[in-house]
N, CA, C and O of each residue as an XYZ file, in Angstrom:
968
protein
N      -2.322      7.007    -34.732
C      -1.651      8.314    -34.769
C      -0.482      8.256    -35.756
O       0.381      7.385    -35.646
N      -0.453      9.179    -36.715
C       0.591      9.198    -37.722
C       1.921      9.670    -37.131
O       1.975     10.214    -36.028
N       2.988      9.446    -37.897
C       4.312      9.863    -37.438
C       4.393     11.375    -37.267
O       4.961     11.861    -36.288
N       3.823     12.127    -38.221
C       3.863     13.588    -38.138
C       3.081     14.092    -36.932
O       3.463     15.079    -36.304
N       1.974     13.403    -36.609
C       1.175     13.823    -35.442
C       1.941     13.553    -34.151
O       1.890     14.355    -33.218
N       2.647     12.430    -34.095
C       3.460     12.117    -32.919
C       4.571     13.156    -32.760
O       4.857     13.614    -31.653
N       5.188     13.517    -33.882
C       6.242     14.526    -33.839
C       5.700     15.854    -33.330
O       6.313     16.497    -32.478
N       4.549     16.263    -33.857
C       3.932     17.520    -33.429
C       3.608     17.499    -31.941
O       3.820     18.486    -31.238
N       3.095     16.370    -31.468
C       2.737     16.251    -30.056
C       3.971     16.380    -29.171
O       3.948     17.080    -28.159
N       5.038     15.705    -29.555
C       6.281     15.764    -28.770
C       6.816     17.186    -28.728
O       7.166     17.692    -27.661
N       6.882     17.838    -29.899
C       7.410     19.204    -29.957
C       6.508     20.159    -29.180
O       6.998     21.032    -28.464
N       5.194     19.997    -29.320
C       4.268     20.863    -28.602
C       4.422     20.762    -27.092
O       4.448     21.774    -26.392
N       4.523     19.544    -26.599
C       4.703     19.336    -25.161
C       6.033     19.913    -24.700
O       6.115     20.505    -23.625
N       7.075     19.744    -25.508
C       8.394     20.279    -25.153
C       8.362     21.809    -25.080
O       8.965     22.403    -24.186
N       7.656     22.447    -26.026
C       7.547     23.902    -25.991
C       6.801     24.367    -24.744
O       7.192     25.350    -24.114
N       5.738     23.669    -24.389
C       4.993     24.023    -23.171
C       5.886     23.857    -21.943
O       5.851     24.673    -21.021
N       6.684     22.793    -21.943
C       7.593     22.561    -20.814
C       8.676     23.631    -20.719
O       9.151     23.929    -19.623
N       9.075     24.217    -21.857
C      10.058     25.304    -21.785
C       9.489     26.489    -21.010
O      10.208     27.143    -20.254
N       8.198     26.765    -21.195
C       7.553     27.840    -20.436
C       7.531     27.501    -18.950
O       7.898     28.321    -18.108
N       7.097     26.282    -18.641
C       6.944     25.873    -17.246
C       8.286     25.882    -16.524
O       8.398     26.420    -15.423
N       9.298     25.289    -17.140
C      10.599     25.175    -16.470
C      11.299     26.520    -16.332
O      11.954     26.770    -15.320
N      11.172     27.391    -17.333
C      11.829     28.701    -17.245
C      11.202     29.566    -16.166
O      11.911     30.225    -15.405
N       9.877     29.570    -16.095
C       9.184     30.368    -15.072
C       9.430     29.785    -13.682
O       9.719     30.512    -12.732
N       9.311     28.452    -13.578
C       9.520     27.796    -12.284
C      10.947     28.000    -11.794
O      11.173     28.166    -10.596
N      11.911     27.991    -12.711
C      13.299     28.189    -12.326
C      13.536     29.566    -11.745
O      14.167     29.698    -10.696
N      13.031     30.605    -12.423
C      13.214     31.973    -11.939
C      12.528     32.189    -10.600
O      13.077     32.850     -9.719
N      11.327     31.634    -10.441
C      10.601     31.791     -9.177
C      11.300     31.059     -8.033
O      11.319     31.540     -6.900
N      11.868     29.905     -8.333
C      12.525     29.110     -7.284
C      13.789     29.780     -6.767
O      14.127     29.640     -5.592
N      14.492     30.509     -7.634
C      15.710     31.186     -7.200
C      15.421     32.216     -6.112
O      16.230     32.424     -5.207
N      14.269     32.851     -6.211
C      13.834     33.790     -5.166
C      14.838     34.884     -4.873
O      15.339     35.546     -5.781
N      15.125     35.066     -3.593
C      15.981     36.164     -3.147
C      17.438     36.008     -3.562
O      18.206     36.967     -3.481
N      17.830     34.822     -4.002
C      19.220     34.628     -4.430
C      19.580     35.545     -5.593
O      20.742     35.914     -5.762
N      18.573     35.915     -6.401
C      18.821     36.786     -7.550
C      18.572     38.261     -7.237
O      19.086     39.139     -7.931
N      17.792     38.533     -6.205
C      17.402     39.914     -5.925
C      18.079     40.519     -4.701
O      18.202     41.740     -4.603
N      18.517     39.681     -3.770
C      19.125     40.181     -2.538
C      20.644     40.037     -2.608
O      21.149     38.916     -2.555
N      21.384     41.135     -2.726
C      22.853     41.038     -2.827
C      23.500     40.470     -1.571
O      24.646     40.022     -1.613
N      22.764     40.483     -0.436
C      23.315     39.977      0.823
C      22.975     38.497      1.053
O      23.263     37.940      2.112
N      22.361     37.879      0.050
C      22.010     36.460      0.193
C      23.258     35.621      0.466
O      23.215     34.684      1.263
N      24.352     35.952     -0.185
C      25.568     35.150     -0.064
C      26.151     35.172      1.346
O      26.897     34.265      1.715
N      25.825     36.187      2.136
C      26.333     36.267      3.514
C      25.239     35.968      4.533
O      25.455     36.095      5.738
N      24.055     35.567      4.043
C      22.934     35.314      4.942
C      22.900     33.851      5.373
O      23.720     33.035      4.952
N      21.928     33.551      6.224
C      21.742     32.167      6.675
C      20.559     31.521      5.972
O      19.979     30.553      6.463
N      20.211     32.073      4.809
C      19.055     31.567      4.071
C      19.243     30.151      3.563
O      20.369     29.690      3.375
N      18.112     29.454      3.339
C      18.159     28.078      2.844
C      18.519     28.055      1.363
O      18.193     28.980      0.621
N      19.185     27.004      0.949
C      19.626     26.876     -0.442
C      18.707     25.995     -1.280
O      18.926     25.840     -2.481
N      17.686     25.421     -0.663
C      16.830     24.473     -1.383
C      16.201     25.089     -2.618
O      16.178     24.478     -3.686
N      15.687     26.316     -2.465
C      15.038     26.976     -3.596
C      15.984     27.185     -4.763
O      15.593     27.013     -5.917
N      17.219     27.552     -4.475
C      18.208     27.773     -5.528
C      18.524     26.459     -6.247
O      18.633     26.428     -7.473
N      18.667     25.393     -5.491
C      18.969     24.089     -6.086
C      17.805     23.603     -6.953
O      18.010     23.023     -8.019
N      16.579     23.850     -6.478
C      15.397     23.484     -7.271
C      15.353     24.311     -8.555
O      15.046     23.793     -9.628
N      15.667     25.614     -8.431
C      15.707     26.463     -9.615
C      16.723     25.985    -10.634
O      16.457     25.994    -11.836
N      17.890     25.566    -10.155
C      18.921     25.042    -11.057
C      18.445     23.764    -11.746
O      18.734     23.541    -12.921
N      17.716     22.929    -11.006
C      17.162     21.700    -11.588
C      16.188     22.034    -12.707
O      16.242     21.437    -13.782
N      15.289     22.996    -12.453
C      14.310     23.377    -13.471
C      15.010     23.918    -14.717
O      14.596     23.619    -15.838
N      16.063     24.708    -14.532
C      16.758     25.267    -15.681
C      17.568     24.203    -16.432
O      17.744     24.307    -17.646
N      18.052     23.201    -15.732
C      18.697     22.090    -16.425
C      17.676     21.358    -17.300
O      17.984     20.942    -18.416
N      16.472     21.211    -16.783
C      15.402     20.581    -17.560
C      14.998     21.479    -18.719
O      14.608     20.990    -19.780
N      15.089     22.798    -18.521
C      14.824     23.753    -19.600
C      15.803     23.538    -20.756
O      15.408     23.584    -21.921
N      17.055     23.306    -20.442
C      18.055     23.036    -21.477
C      17.663     21.797    -22.285
O      17.759     21.790    -23.512
N      17.226     20.762    -21.589
C      16.833     19.521    -22.269
C      15.657     19.757    -23.200
O      15.658     19.277    -24.334
N      14.647     20.495    -22.732
C      13.462     20.745    -23.563
C      13.796     21.645    -24.746
O      13.275     21.443    -25.843
N      14.659     22.634    -24.536
C      15.056     23.516    -25.638
C      15.739     22.735    -26.755
O      15.390     22.871    -27.927
N      16.713     21.920    -26.377
C      17.430     21.135    -27.382
C      16.497     20.100    -28.017
O      16.579     19.832    -29.216
N      15.618     19.527    -27.208
C      14.669     18.548    -27.725
C      13.787     19.121    -28.820
O      13.540     18.461    -29.830
N      13.306     20.354    -28.626
C      12.471     21.011    -29.640
C      13.201     21.081    -30.980
O      12.636     20.756    -32.024
N      14.460     21.507    -30.934
C      15.234     21.687    -32.165
C      15.549     20.363    -32.847
O      15.434     20.242    -34.067
N      15.944     19.380    -32.063
C      16.335     18.086    -32.630
C      15.144     17.383    -33.276
O      15.263     16.835    -34.371
N      13.999     17.400    -32.602
C      12.818     16.710    -33.137
C      12.280     17.410    -34.380
O      11.775     16.754    -35.291
N      12.383     18.742    -34.425
C      11.872     19.493    -35.574
C      12.792     19.445    -36.784
O      12.337     19.629    -37.913
N      14.074     19.201    -36.566
C      15.059     19.307    -37.650
C      14.708     18.502    -38.903
O      14.813     19.050    -40.000
N      14.296     17.229    -38.803
C      13.986     16.474    -40.030
C      12.902     17.116    -40.885
O      12.945     17.027    -42.112
N      11.920     17.768    -40.239
C      10.866     18.440    -40.998
C      11.348     19.770    -41.574
O      11.057     20.099    -42.724
N      12.080     20.522    -40.772
C      12.507     21.855    -41.195
C      13.526     21.820    -42.321
O      13.550     22.723    -43.157
N      14.369     20.791    -42.357
C      15.423     20.750    -43.378
C      14.849     20.551    -44.776
O      15.538     20.788    -45.768
N      13.579     20.113    -44.864
C      12.947     19.986    -46.176
C      12.723     21.358    -46.811
O      12.663     21.480    -48.035
N      12.599     22.380    -45.981
C      12.407     23.738    -46.480
C      13.749     24.402    -46.778
O      13.954     24.962    -47.854
N      14.648     24.331    -45.814
C      15.972     24.925    -45.977
C      16.895     24.297    -44.944
O      16.809     24.609    -43.756
N      17.762     23.427    -45.388
C      18.598     22.679    -44.451
C      19.553     23.592    -43.684
O      19.822     23.363    -42.505
N      20.066     24.632    -44.355
C      20.990     25.550    -43.688
C      20.296     26.298    -42.557
O      20.848     26.427    -41.464
N      19.080     26.794    -42.817
C      18.340     27.504    -41.779
C      17.914     26.547    -40.665
O      17.921     26.918    -39.491
N      17.545     25.324    -41.029
C      17.170     24.334    -40.020
C      18.346     24.045    -39.096
O      18.179     23.933    -37.881
N      19.532     23.925    -39.678
C      20.732     23.713    -38.875
C      21.028     24.960    -38.042
O      21.508     24.859    -36.913
N      20.740     26.130    -38.603
C      20.917     27.374    -37.862
C      20.030     27.434    -36.640
O      20.441     27.935    -35.593
N      18.797     26.919    -36.767
C      17.886     26.892    -35.622
C      18.421     25.988    -34.521
O      18.391     26.347    -33.344
N      18.910     24.812    -34.910
C      19.481     23.892    -33.922
C      20.678     24.539    -33.231
O      20.828     24.447    -32.013
N      21.520     25.187    -34.015
C      22.708     25.844    -33.459
C      22.318     26.956    -32.497
O      22.922     27.102    -31.434
N      21.303     27.746    -32.867
C      20.848     28.829    -32.003
C      20.347     28.293    -30.671
O      20.603     28.887    -29.623
N      19.641     27.181    -30.710
C      19.170     26.570    -29.469
C      20.346     26.132    -28.590
O      20.318     26.305    -27.371
N      21.368     25.570    -29.215
C      22.540     25.132    -28.458
C      23.266     26.327    -27.824
O      23.703     26.257    -26.676
N      23.388     27.411    -28.577
C      24.039     28.609    -28.040
C      23.225     29.178    -26.892
O      23.776     29.552    -25.856
N      21.900     29.245    -27.076
C      21.031     29.736    -26.009
C      21.198     28.904    -24.749
O      21.293     29.443    -23.646
N      21.233     27.584    -24.918
C      21.370     26.688    -23.766
C      22.735     26.824    -23.099
O      22.864     26.615    -21.893
N      23.747     27.173    -23.879
C      25.070     27.406    -23.295
C      25.032     28.598    -22.350
O      25.600     28.551    -21.259
N      24.361     29.667    -22.771
C      24.198     30.832    -21.898
C      23.423     30.458    -20.630
O      23.782     30.875    -19.529
N      22.368     29.675    -20.796
C      21.575     29.258    -19.635
C      22.428     28.462    -18.664
O      22.340     28.649    -17.451
N      23.263     27.566    -19.207
C      24.127     26.742    -18.364
C      25.124     27.595    -17.576
O      25.378     27.332    -16.401
N      25.682     28.610    -18.222
C      26.599     29.512    -17.522
C      25.872     30.219    -16.379
O      26.435     30.402    -15.299
N      24.627     30.613    -16.619
C      23.835     31.248    -15.573
C      23.586     30.319    -14.398
O      23.653     30.737    -13.242
N      23.298     29.059    -14.697
C      23.084     28.070    -13.634
C      24.336     27.935    -12.779
O      24.264     27.942    -11.550
N      25.476     27.813    -13.437
C      26.737     27.648    -12.715
C      27.046     28.857    -11.834
O      27.577     28.701    -10.734
N      26.722     30.051    -12.304
C      27.001     31.246    -11.509
C      26.156     31.277    -10.241
O      26.641     31.682     -9.184
N      24.892     30.851    -10.337
C      24.027     30.836     -9.153
C      24.456     29.734     -8.184
O      24.443     29.929     -6.968
N      24.835     28.578     -8.726
C      25.303     27.492     -7.862
C      26.602     27.881     -7.152
O      26.854     27.461     -6.023
N      27.416     28.682     -7.824
C      28.648     29.160     -7.183
C      28.327     30.046     -5.983
O      29.038     30.019     -4.978
N      27.258     30.828     -6.090
C      26.817     31.651     -4.957
C      26.451     30.759     -3.773
O      26.795     31.064     -2.631
N      25.757     29.664     -4.046
C      25.375     28.728     -2.989
C      26.615     28.153     -2.313
O      26.690     28.101     -1.085
N      27.581     27.724     -3.110
C      28.805     27.146     -2.555
C      29.540     28.143     -1.666
O      29.997     27.795     -0.577
N      29.650     29.381     -2.135
C      30.330     30.411     -1.349
C      29.553     30.740     -0.076
O      30.153     30.998      0.967
N      28.241     30.733     -0.156
C      27.436     31.022      1.037
C      27.620     29.952      2.097
O      27.636     30.245      3.292
N      27.760     28.701      1.652
C      27.937     27.606      2.592
C      29.277     27.670      3.315
O      29.445     27.080      4.382
N      30.243     28.401      2.720
C      31.564     28.546      3.349
C      31.807     29.981      3.806
O      32.951     30.412      3.953
N      30.709     30.721      4.030
C      30.815     32.135      4.382
C      31.493     32.359      5.724
O      32.080     33.417      5.951
N      31.419     31.376      6.617
C      31.982     31.554      7.959
C      33.491     31.728      7.935
O      34.059     32.351      8.831
N      34.140     31.186      6.923
C      35.600     31.249      6.864
C      36.112     32.277      5.858
O      37.280     32.251      5.472
N      35.226     33.184      5.436
C      35.615     34.177      4.427
C      35.254     35.579      4.887
O      34.443     35.758      5.797
N      35.857     36.561      4.255
C      35.576     37.957      4.569
C      34.223     38.343      3.977
O      34.023     38.196      2.771
N      33.285     38.837      4.797
C      31.940     39.179      4.309
C      31.952     40.199      3.186
O      31.175     40.088      2.237
N      32.838     41.205      3.283
C      32.910     42.218      2.238
C      33.323     41.652      0.898
O      32.759     42.007     -0.137
N      34.305     40.773      0.918
C      34.767     40.137     -0.318
C      33.689     39.230     -0.903
O      33.477     39.191     -2.115
N      33.010     38.496     -0.009
C      31.928     37.624     -0.468
C      30.826     38.419     -1.144
O      30.275     37.991     -2.159
N      30.510     39.567     -0.586
C      29.450     40.401     -1.136
C      29.797     40.852     -2.554
O      28.942     40.849     -3.439
N      31.044     41.234     -2.762
C      31.483     41.669     -4.097
C      31.420     40.512     -5.090
O      30.926     40.667     -6.207
N      31.923     39.356     -4.673
C      31.907     38.184     -5.554
C      30.477     37.753     -5.861
O      30.157     37.406     -6.998
N      29.612     37.778     -4.832
C      28.216     37.400     -5.015
C      27.513     38.295     -6.023
O      26.784     37.811     -6.889
N      27.735     39.610     -5.910
C      27.134     40.545     -6.864
C      27.632     40.283     -8.281
O      26.873     40.394     -9.243
N      28.899     39.939     -8.403
C      29.476     39.655     -9.717
C      28.840     38.418    -10.347
O      28.526     38.414    -11.537
N      28.654     37.380     -9.552
C      28.064     36.143    -10.064
C      26.608     36.334    -10.474
O      26.171     35.777    -11.481
N      25.858     37.113     -9.706
C      24.466     37.381    -10.057
C      24.392     38.279    -11.288
O      23.469     38.157    -12.093
N      25.367     39.186    -11.437
C      25.419     40.011    -12.642
C      25.646     39.139    -13.876
O      25.068     39.388    -14.934
N      26.500     38.105    -13.733
C      26.717     37.161    -14.839
C      25.417     36.462    -15.194
O      25.092     36.295    -16.369
N      24.674     36.055    -14.170
C      23.383     35.412    -14.396
C      22.442     36.317    -15.188
O      21.752     35.858    -16.098
N      22.415     37.608    -14.839
C      21.552     38.563    -15.535
C      21.963     38.720    -17.002
O      21.112     38.798    -17.887
N      23.275     38.764    -17.248
C      23.749     38.902    -18.625
C      23.449     37.663    -19.457
O      23.125     37.775    -20.639
N      23.552     36.484    -18.851
C      23.227     35.260    -19.596
C      21.746     35.235    -19.974
O      21.381     34.737    -21.039
N      20.909     35.767    -19.108
C      19.471     35.839    -19.408
C      19.224     36.778    -20.582
O      18.366     36.513    -21.424
N      19.969     37.865    -20.637
C      19.808     38.830    -21.724
C      20.322     38.276    -23.050
O      19.646     38.382    -24.073
N      21.510     37.688    -23.035
C      22.149     37.249    -24.270
C      21.608     35.918    -24.787
O      21.624     35.672    -25.993
N      21.129     35.054    -23.882
C      20.587     33.765    -24.306
C      19.114     33.870    -24.665
O      18.776     34.094    -25.827
N      18.216     33.709    -23.666
C      16.783     33.830    -23.930
C      16.356     35.207    -24.430
O      15.298     35.334    -25.046
N      17.161     36.242    -24.175
C      16.781     37.584    -24.574
C      17.312     38.039    -25.920
O      16.859     39.062    -26.433
N      18.250     37.324    -26.510
C      18.787     37.709    -27.818
C      18.824     36.527    -28.790
O      18.191     36.562    -29.845
N      19.567     35.489    -28.426
C      19.716     34.340    -29.328
C      18.366     33.672    -29.593
O      18.109     33.220    -30.708
N      17.509     33.608    -28.584
C      16.191     32.993    -28.772
C      15.365     33.773    -29.797
O      14.602     33.188    -30.566
N      15.525     35.100    -29.799
C      14.815     35.905    -30.781
C      15.244     35.590    -32.202
O      14.420     35.591    -33.117
N      16.527     35.323    -32.392
C      17.038     34.969    -33.717
C      16.642     33.547    -34.093
O      16.206     33.293    -35.216
N      16.797     32.613    -33.139
C      16.544     31.203    -33.432
C      15.072     30.840    -33.489
O      14.524     30.592    -34.563
N      14.434     30.810    -32.322
C      13.028     30.397    -32.249
C      12.103     31.432    -32.861
O      11.038     31.090    -33.375
N      12.508     32.715    -32.808
C      11.671     33.756    -33.386
C      11.813     33.845    -34.888
O      10.943     33.387    -35.628
N      12.914     34.437    -35.344
C      13.085     34.722    -36.764
C      13.251     33.464    -37.614
O      12.526     33.281    -38.591
N      14.209     32.587    -37.247
C      14.495     31.421    -38.100
C      13.335     30.433    -38.100
O      12.832     30.064    -39.162
N      12.907     30.003    -36.912
C      11.808     29.025    -36.854
C      10.516     29.635    -37.380
O       9.753     28.969    -38.080
N      10.268     30.901    -37.045
C       9.064     31.558    -37.539
C       9.029     31.590    -39.058
O       7.995     31.311    -39.666
N      10.173     31.935    -39.681
C      10.232     31.990    -41.139
C      10.043     30.603    -41.757
O       9.326     30.458    -42.748
N      10.685     29.581    -41.175
C      10.539     28.225    -41.706
C       9.103     27.727    -41.582
O       8.599     27.059    -42.485
N       8.448     28.042    -40.485
C       7.051     27.646    -40.317
C       6.141     28.425    -41.263
O       5.176     27.878    -41.795
N       6.452     29.696    -41.469
C       5.660     30.518    -42.404
C       5.807     29.992    -43.826
O       4.822     29.847    -44.551
N       7.038     29.710    -44.213
C       7.306     29.246    -45.575
C       6.691     27.877    -45.837
O       6.153     27.632    -46.917
N       6.768     26.993    -44.861
C       6.279     25.625    -45.040
C       4.775     25.504    -44.881
O       4.160     24.613    -45.468
N       4.167     26.395    -44.088
C       2.736     26.276    -43.816
C       2.409     25.159    -42.849
O       1.262     24.718    -42.778
N       3.407     24.690    -42.096
C       3.167     23.597    -41.143
C       2.212     24.021    -40.035
O       1.494     23.193    -39.475
N       2.208     25.317    -39.720
C       1.236     25.880    -38.777
C       0.651     27.131    -39.426
O       1.036     27.496    -40.537
N      -0.265     27.776    -38.742
C      -0.894     28.975    -39.277
C       0.145     30.031    -39.665
O       0.967     30.431    -38.840
N       0.105     30.469    -40.898
C       1.062     31.477    -41.363
C       0.865     32.808    -40.646
O       1.832     33.532    -40.409
N      -0.361     33.131    -40.304
C      -0.616     34.387    -39.586
C       0.084     34.377    -38.229
O       0.663     35.381    -37.812
N       0.026     33.239    -37.548
C       0.685     33.162    -36.249
C       2.196     33.078    -36.395
O       2.931     33.575    -35.542
N       2.666     32.450    -37.475
C       4.105     32.367    -37.696
C       4.716     33.750    -37.866
O       5.894     33.955    -37.574
N       3.907     34.705    -38.344
C       4.395     36.077    -38.491
C       4.762     36.694    -37.140
O       5.607     37.586    -37.069
N       4.123     36.215    -36.068
C       4.495     36.697    -34.739
C       5.951     36.347    -34.447
O       6.655     37.118    -33.794
N       6.403     35.198    -34.922
C       7.803     34.826    -34.746
C       8.713     35.622    -35.652
O       9.773     36.083    -35.230
N       8.297     35.788    -36.912
C       9.101     36.521    -37.881
C       9.305     37.969    -37.437
O      10.386     38.533    -37.612
N       8.260     38.565    -36.862
C       8.341     39.955    -36.393
C       8.842     40.023    -34.951
O       9.691     40.849    -34.617
N       8.308     39.146    -34.103
C       8.648     39.181    -32.681
C      10.077     38.800    -32.383
O      10.673     39.329    -31.445
N      10.649     37.877    -33.174
C      12.029     37.467    -32.954
C      13.015     38.621    -33.086
O      13.810     38.862    -32.177
N      12.971     39.340    -34.211
C      13.861     40.496    -34.340
C      13.607     41.576    -33.286
O      14.544     42.241    -32.844
N      12.342     41.756    -32.878
C      12.038     42.726    -31.822
C      12.720     42.330    -30.519
O      13.313     43.165    -29.836
N      12.628     41.039    -30.182
C      13.256     40.549    -28.956
C      14.767     40.719    -29.021
O      15.392     41.171    -28.062
N      15.345     40.354    -30.160
C      16.797     40.489    -30.327
C      17.220     41.954    -30.272
O      18.241     42.292    -29.673
N      16.423     42.826    -30.907
C      16.745     44.252    -30.912
C      16.683     44.840    -29.509
O      17.505     45.680    -29.145
N      15.695     44.391    -28.713
C      15.591     44.882    -27.334
C      16.814     44.457    -26.525
O      17.296     45.205    -25.674
N      17.316     43.237    -26.799
C      18.528     42.780    -26.125
C      19.736     43.623    -26.503
O      20.596     43.897    -25.665
N      19.800     44.036    -27.776
C      20.922     44.855    -28.236
C      20.908     46.232    -27.579
O      21.946     46.722    -27.136
N      19.721     46.860    -27.516
C      19.665     48.210    -26.944
C      19.946     48.186    -25.440
O      20.479     49.149    -24.889
N      19.585     47.077    -24.779
C      19.958     46.943    -23.367
C      21.467     46.780    -23.244
O      22.101     47.381    -22.378
N      22.030     45.957    -24.125
C      23.481     45.732    -24.118
C      24.246     47.037    -24.325
O      25.300     47.251    -23.726
N      23.708     47.899    -25.173
C      24.362     49.179    -25.470
C      24.043     50.255    -24.441
O      24.544     51.375    -24.536
N      23.215     49.920    -23.461
C      22.916     50.862    -22.403
C      21.869     51.905    -22.738
O      21.738     52.903    -22.028
N      21.115     51.687    -23.820
C      20.084     52.644    -24.217
C      18.894     52.589    -23.267
O      18.344     53.621    -22.882
N      18.504     51.369    -22.893
C      17.424     51.183    -21.920
C      17.896     50.207    -20.855
O      18.774     49.388    -21.129
N      17.342     50.267    -19.646
C      17.749     49.323    -18.601
C      17.161     47.937    -18.825
O      16.108     47.791    -19.445
N      17.850     46.924    -18.316
C      17.341     45.557    -18.414
C      16.077     45.410    -17.585
O      15.960     45.983    -16.502
N      15.120     44.626    -18.113
C      13.820     44.381    -17.485
C      12.980     45.650    -17.400
O      12.140     45.779    -16.509
N      13.199     46.583    -18.314
C      12.391     47.793    -18.373
C      11.055     47.483    -19.045
O      10.879     46.415    -19.631
N      10.117     48.427    -18.955
C       8.799     48.245    -19.563
C       8.914     48.097    -21.077
O       8.204     47.297    -21.687
N       9.816     48.876    -21.680
C       9.992     48.813    -23.130
C      10.502     47.445    -23.569
O      10.053     46.908    -24.582
N      11.421     46.890    -22.821
C      11.915     45.553    -23.139
C      10.805     44.523    -22.969
O      10.692     43.590    -23.765
N       9.992     44.689    -21.940
C       8.877     43.772    -21.720
C       7.877     43.799    -22.865
O       7.382     42.752    -23.282
N       7.576     44.997    -23.380
C       6.648     45.128    -24.502
C       7.211     44.450    -25.747
O       6.480     43.786    -26.481
N       8.519     44.619    -25.985
C       9.160     44.013    -27.154
C       9.166     42.491    -27.082
O       9.307     41.818    -28.103
N       9.013     41.949    -25.875
C       9.039     40.496    -25.683
C       7.690     39.846    -25.991
O       7.631     38.652    -26.285
N       6.608     40.622    -25.925
C       5.252     40.066    -26.028
C       5.013     39.259    -27.305
O       4.529     38.131    -27.202
N       5.327     39.772    -28.516
C       5.071     38.966    -29.730
C       5.772     37.617    -29.721
O       5.207     36.622    -30.176
N       7.007     37.572    -29.205
C       7.741     36.306    -29.154
C       7.086     35.333    -28.179
O       7.012     34.133    -28.444
N       6.613     35.854    -27.054
C       5.916     35.004    -26.079
C       4.645     34.428    -26.701
O       4.348     33.245    -26.536
N       3.899     35.269    -27.413
C       2.680     34.805    -28.089
C       3.021     33.709    -29.096
O       2.331     32.692    -29.167
N       4.084     33.915    -29.876
C       4.495     32.954    -30.893
C       4.842     31.603    -30.277
O       4.340     30.571    -30.722
N       5.691     31.603    -29.266
C       6.122     30.342    -28.679
C       4.984     29.657    -27.926
O       4.866     28.432    -27.952
N       4.144     30.454    -27.252
C       3.000     29.872    -26.561
C       2.012     29.270    -27.542
O       1.505     28.171    -27.322
N       1.735     29.995    -28.637
C       0.841     29.475    -29.668
C       1.381     28.187    -30.258
O       0.641     27.218    -30.431
N       2.677     28.175    -30.571
C       3.278     27.011    -31.213
C       3.145     25.771    -30.337
O       2.821     24.689    -30.827
N       3.396     25.933    -29.035
C       3.269     24.799    -28.131
C       1.853     24.253    -28.077
O       1.646     23.041    -28.133
N       0.879     25.149    -27.968
C      -0.525     24.720    -27.874
C      -1.029     24.150    -29.199
O      -1.724     23.134    -29.220
N      -0.676     24.809    -30.304
C      -1.132     24.363    -31.631
C      -0.621     22.954    -31.931
O      -1.392     22.084    -32.337
N       0.667     22.735    -31.733
C       1.244     21.434    -32.055
C       0.749     20.345    -31.114
O       0.608     19.191    -31.518
N       0.483     20.707    -29.856
C       0.003     19.719    -28.897
C      -1.412     19.256    -29.213
O      -1.703     18.061    -29.170
N      -2.284     20.197    -29.530
C      -3.708     19.862    -29.661
C      -4.187     19.738    -31.105
O      -5.237     19.145    -31.352
N      -3.445     20.279    -32.055
C      -3.888     20.207    -33.453
C      -2.890     19.502    -34.347
O      -3.280     18.727    -35.221
N      -1.612     19.756    -34.143
C      -0.592     19.115    -34.968
C      -0.229     19.936    -36.194
O      -0.706     21.058    -36.368
N       0.615     19.370    -37.038
C       1.041     20.059    -38.251
C      -0.075     20.057    -39.285
O      -0.953     19.194    -39.268
N      -0.030     21.020    -40.176
C      -0.928     21.061    -41.327
C      -0.626     19.850    -42.202
O       0.472     19.728    -42.744
N      -1.600     18.961    -42.338
C      -1.374     17.700    -43.056
C      -0.975     17.941    -44.505
O      -0.148     17.209    -45.049
N      -1.555     18.963    -45.136
C      -1.229     19.260    -46.529
C       0.227     19.670    -46.660
O       0.912     19.253    -47.593
N       0.706     20.498    -45.716
C       2.104     20.957    -45.744
C       3.062     19.805    -45.515
O       4.099     19.720    -46.173
N       2.725     18.910    -44.583
C       3.568     17.743    -44.323
C       3.627     16.853    -45.553
O       4.694     16.366    -45.928
N       2.471     16.641    -46.180
C       2.416     15.824    -47.388
C       3.217     16.411    -48.518
O       3.882     15.691    -49.264
N       3.153     17.749    -48.647
C       3.922     18.419    -49.701
C       5.410     18.251    -49.479
O       6.173     18.046    -50.423
N       5.819     18.340    -48.210
C       7.238     18.169    -47.892
C       7.699     16.770    -48.198
O       8.793     16.574    -48.729
N       6.853     15.763    -47.861
C       7.212     14.386    -48.120
C       7.292     14.120    -49.620
O       8.173     13.398    -50.087
N       6.350     14.722    -50.377
C       6.356     14.534    -51.822
C       7.623     15.093    -52.432
O       8.220     14.480    -53.317
N       8.040     16.275    -51.952
C       9.277     16.892    -52.442
C      10.473     15.998    -52.193
O      11.334     15.842    -53.059
N      10.525     15.405    -50.993
C      11.633     14.514    -50.661
C      11.681     13.317    -51.604
O      12.749     12.914    -52.065
N      10.498     12.753    -51.882
C      10.431     11.591    -52.756
C      10.936     11.948    -54.151
O      11.693     11.190    -54.758
N      10.509     13.115    -54.657
C      10.948     13.549    -55.980
C      12.457     13.723    -56.041
O      13.095     13.360    -57.029
N      13.022     14.282    -54.974
C      14.463     14.479    -54.921
C      15.199     13.150    -54.990
O      16.216     13.024    -55.672
N      14.668     12.152    -54.271
C      15.298     10.827    -54.289
C      15.243     10.216    -55.677
O      16.210      9.617    -56.148
N      14.080     10.379    -56.333
C      13.912      9.830    -57.683
C      14.879     10.477    -58.658
O      15.513      9.791    -59.460
N      14.995     11.811    -58.590
C      15.904     12.543    -59.474
C      17.339     12.111    -59.244
O      18.079     11.886    -60.201
N      17.746     11.990    -57.972
C      19.108     11.585    -57.658
C      19.406     10.180    -58.176
O      20.500      9.900    -58.665
N      18.397      9.297    -58.055
C      18.585      7.930    -58.523
C      18.747      7.911    -60.043
O      19.551      7.147    -60.578
N      17.966      8.768    -60.745
C      18.058      8.822    -62.189
C      19.402      9.348    -62.646
O      19.975      8.856    -63.618
N      19.906     10.359    -61.936
C      21.217     10.920    -62.273
C      22.324      9.879    -62.082
O      23.216      9.739    -62.918
N      22.243      9.150    -60.957
C      23.275      8.126    -60.686
C      23.259      7.028    -61.735
O      24.291      6.464    -62.099
N      22.032      6.739    -62.214
C      21.916      5.679    -63.228
C      22.547      6.118    -64.553
O      22.543      5.357    -65.520
């Protein structure tokens, strides 16, 4: 197995894991995100803790995708490649804030006996609202710019994967980001049908990328072209120094 194939396999598996961990995390949170009275209830906290674990693993897989891809992407455009890594870090920061807000709900619920139920209810709603905003601004906006537009464009330009599918990222990323903006401005409600439709191209792009890299790998011709370019650059630099 060549180095490029190993890289593709690692990135592909990491992308697939981002899907698994993000979905599993949201499902595990359960009523903690939907029931405003969860903080004053006697419900179990295991699901919330498991959800937080899955989202922590989501952060690891997100950053892993960017770090492993960076050496290949910088051959096309180092500034954009660095921008993709930065976007992933910003997205993960939002996710981390969301995790902390949900864990804070758990902590307050465990000490509900010594607190005013009305005050707890207000604080609980506030913390869950923070979680909702982090979902919108991180995976719902920054991801569209980073994994959608930037990564999609770099993959399209390099030909490392199918250019036709890379267009789903180039188009879907801005759509996802735009849907986040209109929700932020109050034009449409969060998790509306229109926002869901705008998310579809980005989901297709990221799902395709994970499966393609896992089972097929990078386009060997594109990888070879990138390596050849690097070699030429080294030769030119050596000649100039001489």
